[in-house]
Backbone as CSV, one residue per row, in Angstrom:
resi,resn,N_x,N_y,N_z,CA_x,CA_y,CA_z,C_x,C_y,C_z
1,MET,69.721,87.427,96.942,69.611,88.762,97.526,68.200,89.323,97.378
2,ARG,67.611,89.078,96.176,66.260,89.588,95.941,65.277,88.924,96.914
3,ALA,65.438,87.645,97.161,64.562,86.933,98.087,64.706,87.490,99.502
4,LEU,65.958,87.852,99.858,66.197,88.406,101.180,65.509,89.756,101.329
5,ARG,65.587,90.584,100.265,64.929,91.895,100.313,63.424,91.731,100.460
6,VAL,62.869,90.793,99.698,61.430,90.540,99.794,61.052,90.103,101.207
7,LEU,61.878,89.230,101.789,61.624,88.735,103.136,61.653,89.875,104.148
8,LEU,62.618,90.777,103.978,62.723,91.916,104.885,61.519,92.838,104.755
9,ILE,61.081,93.069,103.510,59.917,93.918,103.278,58.675,93.313,103.915
10,VAL,58.507,92.005,103.723,57.355,91.315,104.326,57.406,91.418,105.846
11,ALA,58.593,91.264,106.415,58.741,91.336,107.866,58.370,92.722,108.382
12,VAL,58.817,93.763,107.657,58.500,95.134,108.057,56.998,95.387,107.971
13,VAL,56.387,94.931,106.878,54.945,95.118,106.702,54.162,94.406,107.801
14,LEU,54.522,93.138,108.046,53.834,92.384,109.082,54.043,93.010,110.455
15,GLY,55.266,93.510,110.689,55.539,94.184,111.958,54.680,95.418,112.122
16,GLY,54.536,96.183,111.017,53.695,97.369,111.064,52.241,97.027,111.325
17,ILE,51.767,95.952,110.707,50.385,95.512,110.923,50.186,95.106,112.385
18,PHE,51.166,94.365,112.924,51.056,93.935,114.319,51.020,95.133,115.261
19,VAL,51.903,96.118,115.012,51.928,97.315,115.857,50.585,98.040,115.775
20,GLY,50.048,98.138,114.551,48.762,98.807,114.379,47.651,98.106,115.127
21,ILE,47.603,96.789,115.000,46.585,96.014,115.716,46.772,96.152,117.226
22,ASP,48.024,96.117,117.656,48.321,96.233,119.085,47.840,97.575,119.626
23,ARG,48.100,98.662,118.863,47.687,100.000,119.313,46.172,100.145,119.297
24,LEU,45.510,99.564,118.305,44.046,99.589,118.281,43.483,98.866,119.502
25,ALA,44.090,97.743,119.834,43.628,96.959,120.977,43.814,97.723,122.282
26,VAL,44.959,98.369,122.447,45.204,99.091,123.698,44.292,100.309,123.801
27,ASN,44.026,100.981,122.687,43.101,102.126,122.726,41.700,101.693,123.139
28,TYR,41.261,100.561,122.611,39.946,100.029,122.976,39.928,99.652,124.452
29,ALA,40.989,99.000,124.911,41.057,98.578,126.311,41.057,99.780,127.244
30,GLU,41.765,100.846,126.878,41.809,102.048,127.708,40.434,102.686,127.824
31,SER,39.697,102.705,126.708,38.346,103.269,126.717,37.420,102.447,127.609
32,GLU,37.496,101.116,127.482,36.664,100.249,128.309,37.040,100.365,129.783
33,ALA,38.338,100.428,130.059,38.794,100.506,131.448,38.350,101.804,132.103
34,ALA,38.341,102.902,131.338,37.930,104.193,131.890,36.497,104.144,132.405
35,ASP,35.664,103.308,131.790,34.273,103.173,132.224,34.134,102.264,133.445
36,ARG,35.162,101.460,133.710,35.041,100.454,134.763,35.872,100.750,136.003
37,VAL,36.852,101.637,135.882,37.731,101.905,137.012,36.921,102.480,138.177
38,ARG,37.070,101.881,139.336,36.422,102.352,140.549,37.444,102.308,141.678
39,LEU,37.619,103.426,142.355,38.535,103.488,143.477,37.722,103.594,144.763
40,GLY,37.247,102.444,145.232,36.444,102.437,146.442,35.142,103.181,146.215
41,PRO,34.581,103.780,147.287,33.315,104.501,147.152,33.447,105.873,146.504
42,ALA,34.677,106.365,146.333,34.872,107.676,145.713,34.369,107.660,144.274
43,ARG,33.794,108.769,143.831,33.272,108.894,142.478,33.948,110.074,141.778
44,SER,34.116,109.949,140.467,34.786,111.010,139.713,33.931,111.455,138.544
45,ALA,34.170,112.698,138.113,33.435,113.234,136.965,33.945,112.642,135.664
46,SER,35.244,112.398,135.567,35.818,111.799,134.364,37.044,110.985,134.727
47,THR,37.335,109.976,133.879,38.464,109.075,134.120,39.218,108.849,132.817
48,ASP,40.531,109.001,132.867,41.401,108.703,131.731,42.354,107.587,132.128
49,VAL,42.522,106.616,131.229,43.384,105.465,131.502,44.448,105.363,130.419
50,ASP,45.692,105.150,130.824,46.814,104.984,129.891,47.552,103.698,130.266
51,ILE,47.426,102.692,129.400,48.076,101.402,129.653,49.479,101.422,129.047
52,LYS,50.470,101.240,129.892,51.861,101.298,129.456,52.334,99.918,128.997
53,GLY,53.510,99.914,128.364,54.135,98.655,127.978,53.785,98.231,126.568
54,PHE,54.737,97.557,125.920,54.538,97.063,124.557,55.257,95.714,124.418
55,PRO,54.648,94.760,123.752,53.311,94.841,123.152,52.209,94.623,124.185
56,PHE,51.074,95.244,123.942,49.939,95.145,124.847,49.299,93.761,124.793
57,LEU,49.170,93.197,123.594,48.447,91.944,123.430,49.092,90.791,124.207
58,THR,50.413,90.767,124.250,51.060,89.690,125.015,50.827,89.869,126.514
59,GLN,50.726,91.116,126.977,50.418,91.360,128.384,49.023,90.848,128.717
60,VAL,48.069,91.111,127.788,46.692,90.650,128.004,46.638,89.131,128.069
61,MET,47.392,88.486,127.179,47.406,87.017,127.182,47.941,86.477,128.503
62,ASP,48.898,87.192,129.079,49.452,86.782,130.374,48.578,87.230,131.543
63,GLN,47.547,88.044,131.251,46.641,88.600,132.264,47.406,89.403,133.311
64,ARG,48.418,90.114,132.837,49.211,90.950,133.739,49.732,92.167,132.974
65,LEU,49.460,93.348,133.479,49.903,94.591,132.862,51.015,95.205,133.705
66,ASP,52.039,95.715,133.024,53.177,96.292,133.743,52.767,97.525,134.532
67,GLU,52.078,98.451,133.865,51.699,99.713,134.520,50.451,100.280,133.865
68,VAL,49.551,100.774,134.696,48.352,101.452,134.219,48.276,102.803,134.921
69,ASP,48.339,103.888,134.144,48.226,105.233,134.697,46.779,105.688,134.615
70,VAL,46.269,106.197,135.721,44.879,106.628,135.791,44.830,108.076,136.257
71,LYS,44.020,108.896,135.573,43.796,110.272,136.014,42.303,110.490,136.175
72,LEU,41.894,110.819,137.396,40.502,111.091,137.679,40.337,112.570,138.000
73,THR,39.306,113.189,137.490,39.024,114.592,137.777,37.662,114.697,138.448
74,GLY,37.533,115.717,139.304,36.275,115.926,139.998,35.903,114.777,140.918
75,VAL,36.881,114.292,141.705,36.643,113.160,142.598,35.955,113.634,143.877
76,GLU,34.943,112.919,144.317,34.275,113.216,145.583,34.631,112.143,146.593
77,ALA,35.377,112.554,147.630,35.709,111.666,148.730,34.995,112.189,149.975
78,THR,35.360,111.672,151.140,34.750,112.159,152.371,35.826,112.699,153.290
79,ALA,35.450,113.675,154.110,36.377,114.276,155.059,35.611,114.565,156.340
80,GLY,35.834,113.732,157.360,35.156,113.944,158.629,33.648,113.942,158.504
81,GLY,33.120,113.066,157.658,31.682,113.002,157.464,31.156,113.993,156.447
82,ARG,32.017,114.867,155.951,31.640,115.834,154.932,32.302,115.458,153.614
83,LYS,31.653,115.790,152.533,32.244,115.509,151.227,33.339,116.520,150.933
84,ILE,34.394,116.036,150.304,35.463,116.917,149.860,35.754,116.616,148.401
85,ARG,35.900,117.646,147.635,36.164,117.486,146.206,37.667,117.516,145.958
86,ILE,38.153,116.504,145.256,39.556,116.453,144.840,39.585,116.783,143.353
87,GLY,40.202,117.908,143.020,40.185,118.368,141.634,40.770,117.363,140.667
88,GLU,41.893,116.747,141.061,42.544,115.770,140.178,43.301,114.746,141.002
89,LEU,43.164,113.494,140.622,43.917,112.406,141.240,44.619,111.636,140.138
90,SER,45.956,111.685,140.139,46.761,110.961,139.152,47.526,109.869,139.873
91,ALA,47.421,108.641,139.360,48.056,107.515,140.036,48.611,106.528,139.021
92,ALA,49.740,105.910,139.382,50.357,104.868,138.566,50.193,103.537,139.284
93,PHE,49.451,102.607,138.658,49.230,101.275,139.216,50.193,100.305,138.529
94,ARG,50.973,99.608,139.317,51.987,98.705,138.757,51.666,97.249,139.099
95,ASP,52.146,96.358,138.201,51.935,94.921,138.380,50.447,94.636,138.548
96,VAL,49.696,94.988,137.505,48.236,94.856,137.540,47.841,93.467,137.037
97,THR,47.102,92.740,137.849,46.658,91.389,137.511,45.187,91.413,137.125
98,LEU,44.867,90.795,135.969,43.490,90.713,135.499,42.900,89.350,135.858
99,ASN,41.581,89.331,136.138,40.968,88.045,136.413,40.652,87.322,135.104
100,GLY,40.118,86.109,135.193,39.939,85.265,134.013,39.071,85.860,132.928
101,ASP,38.005,86.572,133.298,37.120,87.136,132.274,37.327,88.641,132.087
102,TYR,38.432,89.159,132.633,38.842,90.558,132.431,37.813,91.557,132.968
103,THR,37.069,91.177,133.996,36.082,92.096,134.569,36.586,92.798,135.821
104,SER,37.723,92.374,136.340,38.287,93.023,137.515,39.804,93.031,137.412
105,ALA,40.415,93.946,138.163,41.868,94.077,138.146,42.354,94.488,139.521
106,ARG,43.545,94.018,139.847,44.139,94.336,141.144,45.604,94.708,140.923
107,ALA,46.036,95.812,141.557,47.401,96.303,141.380,48.270,95.908,142.558
108,GLY,49.494,95.490,142.255,50.431,95.142,143.314,50.844,96.359,144.123
109,SER,50.990,97.509,143.453,51.356,98.746,144.148,50.812,99.946,143.392
110,VAL,50.695,101.057,144.090,50.207,102.290,143.473,50.879,103.480,144.135
111,SER,51.150,104.499,143.331,51.658,105.766,143.853,51.032,106.886,143.033
112,GLY,50.706,107.962,143.696,50.069,109.052,142.961,49.926,110.307,143.804
113,THR,49.271,111.308,143.224,49.071,112.592,143.894,47.645,113.065,143.686
114,ALA,47.018,113.478,144.778,45.695,114.097,144.721,45.864,115.596,144.935
115,LEU,45.216,116.392,144.091,45.332,117.844,144.197,43.991,118.423,144.628
116,ILE,43.982,119.093,145.785,42.776,119.701,146.337,42.922,121.214,146.260
117,SER,41.970,121.887,145.627,42.037,123.339,145.551,41.809,123.920,146.950
118,TYR,42.293,125.144,147.169,42.132,125.757,148.481,40.683,126.121,148.758
119,ALA,39.927,126.397,147.721,38.495,126.643,147.903,37.794,125.374,148.380
120,ASP,38.161,124.215,147.801,37.561,122.949,148.221,38.011,122.556,149.625
121,LEU,39.266,122.874,149.973,39.758,122.592,151.318,38.995,123.429,152.345
122,ALA,38.763,124.701,152.020,38.005,125.566,152.928,36.575,125.061,153.099
123,ALA,35.974,124.598,152.000,34.601,124.094,152.063,34.496,122.863,152.952
124,ALA,35.559,122.056,152.991,35.545,120.838,153.806,35.992,121.073,155.237
125,SER,36.418,122.292,155.556,36.990,122.565,156.871,35.948,122.696,157.968
126,ASP,34.673,122.867,157.600,33.607,123.098,158.577,33.842,124.404,159.339
127,ARG,34.524,125.330,158.690,34.767,126.650,159.256,34.400,127.690,158.199
128,GLU,33.969,128.833,158.633,33.715,129.928,157.685,35.025,130.678,157.482
129,VAL,35.887,130.093,156.664,37.214,130.651,156.440,37.531,130.637,154.953
130,GLN,38.551,131.378,154.609,39.135,131.334,153.277,40.556,130.805,153.415
131,VAL,40.948,129.944,152.485,42.288,129.359,152.509,42.994,129.713,151.214
132,ALA,44.239,130.158,151.322,45.035,130.520,150.152,46.477,130.085,150.391
133,TYR,47.270,130.135,149.328,48.681,129.794,149.446,49.443,131.000,149.976
134,ALA,50.272,130.780,151.001,51.025,131.871,151.613,52.481,131.894,151.181
135,GLY,52.900,130.906,150.345,54.297,130.811,149.938,55.092,129.959,150.909
136,ASN,56.227,129.446,150.436,57.140,128.643,151.268,56.443,127.440,151.910
137,GLY,55.486,126.846,151.178,54.821,125.653,151.680,53.853,125.905,152.814
138,LYS,53.416,127.148,152.984,52.499,127.511,154.059,51.135,127.910,153.504
139,LEU,50.141,127.892,154.394,48.795,128.327,154.044,48.471,129.654,154.716
140,LYS,47.605,130.436,154.069,47.041,131.633,154.679,45.570,131.360,154.930
141,VAL,45.186,131.366,156.203,43.803,131.093,156.582,43.197,132.362,157.152
142,THR,42.073,132.779,156.596,41.421,134.022,156.999,40.001,133.734,157.459
143,GLY,39.650,134.291,158.632,38.300,134.101,159.163,37.910,135.246,160.066
144,GLY,36.623,135.342,160.334,36.125,136.400,161.204,35.838,135.891,162.604
145,VAL,36.208,136.674,163.624,35.933,136.323,165.027,35.185,137.475,165.679
146,ARG,34.304,137.135,166.620,33.530,138.143,167.334,34.295,138.601,168.567
147,ILE,34.580,139.880,168.621,35.289,140.476,169.749,34.521,141.692,170.221
148,LEU,34.056,141.632,171.474,33.321,142.742,172.066,32.162,143.188,171.171
149,GLY,31.449,142.187,170.638,30.272,142.494,169.839,30.554,142.880,168.401
150,ARG,31.807,142.855,168.012,32.183,143.194,166.637,32.870,142.005,165.985
151,THR,32.684,141.887,164.661,33.375,140.848,163.900,34.666,141.417,163.343
152,VAL,35.763,140.797,163.729,37.087,141.229,163.290,37.679,140.137,162.403
153,THR,38.162,140.515,161.237,38.764,139.554,160.308,40.246,139.399,160.617
154,LYS,40.648,138.157,160.802,42.038,137.864,161.103,42.589,136.851,160.106
155,SER,43.850,137.041,159.704,44.550,136.106,158.832,45.769,135.566,159.557
156,VAL,46.004,134.275,159.395,47.170,133.651,160.022,47.909,132.821,158.976
157,VAL,49.196,132.654,159.185,50.001,131.753,158.369,50.017,130.401,159.064
158,SER,49.638,129.359,158.355,49.457,128.047,158.967,50.312,126.989,158.296
159,THR,50.620,125.964,159.070,51.336,124.793,158.569,50.346,123.652,158.397
160,VAL,50.463,122.941,157.279,49.604,121.782,157.041,50.442,120.515,157.148
161,THR,49.936,119.546,157.899,50.651,118.286,158.111,49.684,117.113,157.957
162,LEU,50.260,115.927,157.871,49.466,114.704,157.814,49.593,113.988,159.152
163,VAL,48.453,113.610,159.728,48.430,112.980,161.046,47.766,111.608,160.933
164,ASP,48.386,110.599,161.521,47.825,109.240,161.585,47.557,108.627,160.215
165,GLY,48.200,109.143,159.196,48.092,108.546,157.871,46.796,108.805,157.137
166,ASP,45.863,109.538,157.756,44.589,109.768,157.062,43.945,111.114,157.375
167,THR,44.638,111.964,158.140,44.038,113.219,158.580,44.912,114.413,158.190
168,ILE,44.309,115.389,157.532,44.985,116.643,157.202,44.795,117.609,158.365
169,ARG,45.894,118.131,158.891,45.840,119.045,160.030,46.377,120.414,159.633
170,VAL,45.609,121.449,159.914,46.011,122.829,159.635,46.101,123.566,160.971
171,ARG,47.282,124.118,161.269,47.507,124.823,162.526,48.233,126.141,162.257
172,ALA,47.744,127.217,162.871,48.398,128.515,162.754,49.760,128.469,163.433
173,ASP,50.769,129.027,162.764,52.101,129.053,163.366,52.108,129.917,164.625
174,LYS,51.448,131.065,164.523,51.279,131.932,165.691,50.112,132.881,165.431
175,VAL,49.524,133.364,166.525,48.387,134.284,166.429,48.707,135.517,167.256
176,PRO,48.871,136.679,166.607,49.119,137.911,167.370,47.944,138.194,168.310
177,GLY,48.248,138.391,169.599,47.192,138.613,170.588,46.668,140.027,170.654
178,ASN,47.471,141.005,170.220,47.086,142.421,170.276,46.678,142.843,171.686
179,GLY,47.178,142.121,172.682,46.864,142.486,174.065,45.454,142.174,174.497
180,ILE,44.700,141.449,173.674,43.311,141.129,174.008,43.262,139.726,174.595
181,PRO,42.833,139.587,175.869,42.769,138.259,176.502,41.835,137.323,175.728
182,GLY,42.311,136.113,175.503,41.483,135.109,174.844,41.412,135.215,173.337
183,LEU,42.072,136.226,172.749,41.981,136.413,171.301,42.582,135.229,170.548
184,GLU,43.716,134.733,171.024,44.352,133.622,170.307,43.434,132.408,170.247
185,ASP,42.784,132.100,171.373,41.871,130.949,171.376,40.716,131.157,170.413
186,LEU,40.175,132.368,170.358,39.069,132.656,169.450,39.483,132.473,167.995
187,VAL,40.691,132.971,167.666,41.170,132.876,166.292,41.443,131.416,165.927
188,ARG,42.066,130.682,166.825,42.389,129.287,166.532,41.133,128.431,166.377
189,LYS,40.094,128.738,167.133,38.843,127.997,166.969,38.273,128.183,165.564
190,ARG,38.621,129.295,164.936,38.141,129.554,163.582,39.087,129.029,162.523
191,THR,40.398,129.132,162.753,41.353,128.863,161.672,42.035,127.502,161.753
192,ASP,42.086,126.885,162.934,42.718,125.573,163.074,41.674,124.486,162.855
193,PHE,42.045,123.464,162.084,41.098,122.372,161.875,41.820,121.102,161.433
194,ASP,41.154,119.984,161.688,41.591,118.662,161.217,40.508,118.115,160.302
195,ARG,40.937,117.409,159.236,39.964,116.728,158.392,40.489,115.367,157.986
196,GLU,39.760,114.340,158.422,40.099,112.976,158.028,39.610,112.735,156.607
197,ILE,40.465,112.153,155.781,40.112,111.858,154.394,39.750,110.387,154.285
198,GLY,38.525,110.120,153.850,38.074,108.751,153.664,37.660,108.534,152.221
199,GLY,37.071,107.391,151.976,36.556,107.102,150.632,37.575,106.510,149.688
200,LEU,38.825,106.301,150.159,39.823,105.662,149.301,39.680,104.143,149.413
201,PRO,40.062,103.419,148.372,39.926,101.955,148.420,40.875,101.326,149.428
202,ALA,40.535,100.116,149.855,41.387,99.384,150.787,42.776,99.213,150.185
203,GLY,43.780,99.438,151.011,45.156,99.302,150.544,45.809,100.619,150.189
204,MET,45.003,101.684,149.986,45.559,103.002,149.671,45.551,103.883,150.913
205,GLU,46.599,104.671,151.068,46.669,105.575,152.211,47.411,106.843,151.831
206,LEU,47.212,107.870,152.642,47.906,109.137,152.433,49.321,109.020,152.988
207,GLU,50.290,109.564,152.256,51.676,109.475,152.713,52.206,110.815,153.201
208,LYS,51.885,111.900,152.505,52.302,113.232,152.948,51.467,114.282,152.229
209,VAL,51.485,115.505,152.772,50.776,116.626,152.150,51.764,117.767,151.943
210,GLU,51.484,118.551,150.923,52.363,119.680,150.607,51.528,120.823,150.057
211,ALA,51.671,121.995,150.658,50.989,123.184,150.161,51.763,123.725,148.966
212,ARG,51.064,123.838,147.822,51.676,124.365,146.609,50.842,125.529,146.098
213,GLU,51.395,126.235,145.145,50.680,127.390,144.604,49.370,126.983,143.939
214,ASP,49.337,125.800,143.315,48.144,125.367,142.596,47.171,124.571,143.455
215,GLY,47.480,124.381,144.743,46.569,123.683,145.633,47.316,122.803,146.623
216,LEU,46.552,122.058,147.404,47.140,121.162,148.385,47.388,119.807,147.718
217,ALA,48.649,119.405,147.629,49.023,118.144,146.997,49.142,117.068,148.063
218,VAL,48.413,115.974,147.864,48.420,114.867,148.817,48.982,113.638,148.108
219,VAL,50.103,113.132,148.612,50.725,111.948,148.022,50.028,110.704,148.576
220,VAL,49.598,109.818,147.669,48.930,108.580,148.079,49.761,107.387,147.601
221,THR,49.803,106.359,148.409,50.495,105.127,148.052,49.623,103.944,148.478
222,GLY,49.983,102.761,148.017,49.211,101.600,148.416,49.767,100.316,147.854
223,LYS,49.288,99.201,148.371,49.657,97.876,147.905,48.402,97.012,147.823
224,ASP,48.390,96.131,146.843,47.277,95.201,146.665,45.951,95.964,146.613
225,VAL,45.832,96.848,145.632,44.679,97.745,145.510,43.772,97.289,144.365
226,VAL,42.484,97.208,144.639,41.518,96.861,143.596,41.315,98.062,142.692
227,LEU,41.577,97.865,141.414,41.469,98.953,140.435,40.126,98.958,139.742
228,ALA,39.546,97.803,139.551,38.243,97.699,138.891,37.601,96.396,139.312
229,GLY,36.258,96.360,139.229,35.546,95.145,139.561,35.023,95.133,140.971
């Protein structure tokens, strides 16, 4: 019995040592990966990497990771030839394969959400407008139009949709005419806009957009995506 107790104690101690080494290894790998993760030409101010699954060391030996969660902040992508800032991009990369010298990685699939502030969306719109949340998944777009030599500020409630898998479209639901001929066209020229989002790596695409109180949420998905290298 005493020998059995000793054996159990040794097993627990060795198990604890292995877990400790495994966690040290994954922390080091996450730090190194954060410096190497590149999502196409887009650049970010900071990158956090969380490698899922246990034990980590056996995954490394197999050169395959179950899941890698990445959060990028201050991402600069492109929108219709103009830069657009994405405040935060959180994505889960699954079935990640490492190359022989661990300098590159490719994910079998990815799903995530990019959050664009309304100030950043307005800046990328190529319009002198302000964009805010109007509630119920709608946007409030405000801009000035010239009418009879005067600038009149108009606000409209708009719907945001995804077109062709890569373009954010903002359209006013309706524009009160106030009996002024041509007013609706003038307002729409200011408040309606399309912006194509580029700069994402090959294999990733936009799936849907949703107006939320904290910003415009863009769902991204992809297959066979290069994560680093």
